[in-house]
C-alpha positions, 0 to 999 in steps of 0.5 A: 323968912327963910334960912340962908342955907335953904335950898329952895328955888324962887317958886318953892319959896313963894309956895312956902310963903303962901302956906304961911299966909293962908294958914291963918284963914283956918283952911287947908292951904296946900291946894290953894297955894299949889294952884296959885303958885304953880297953876298960874305958871302952868307947871306941875309940882312934882314933889313934896316941899318940906317948908317947915324946916326952911323957915327962920322961926325967929322972923315969924309973927306970933300968929304965924307960929301959932298956926304952924304949931296947930298944923303940926298938932302941937297943943298951944294956947294964946298966952304962950310966948314966942320963945316957947312956941319956937322951942316946941316947933323945933322939937317937933320938926327936927325930931324925925 
């Protein structure tokens, strides 16, 4: 799910994994995942975590790619292939 050279620690990886799972519920995942991952350990998240650059897109399901694309404000439709979705997401994530 994550790139090998990802510099995220275990808690940050759990947070990013939670974001992927909760996005499918069509609600904002940030508060839910912060509370469940960090709140359960009674620690505070001190910085923004750039999860999208650490995902290994080839291992994500098509539905997860679609939800990630929608969150990144990329126009998608259900008939797009995984390859097209991955290329659109890469363009958006790595452009800036």
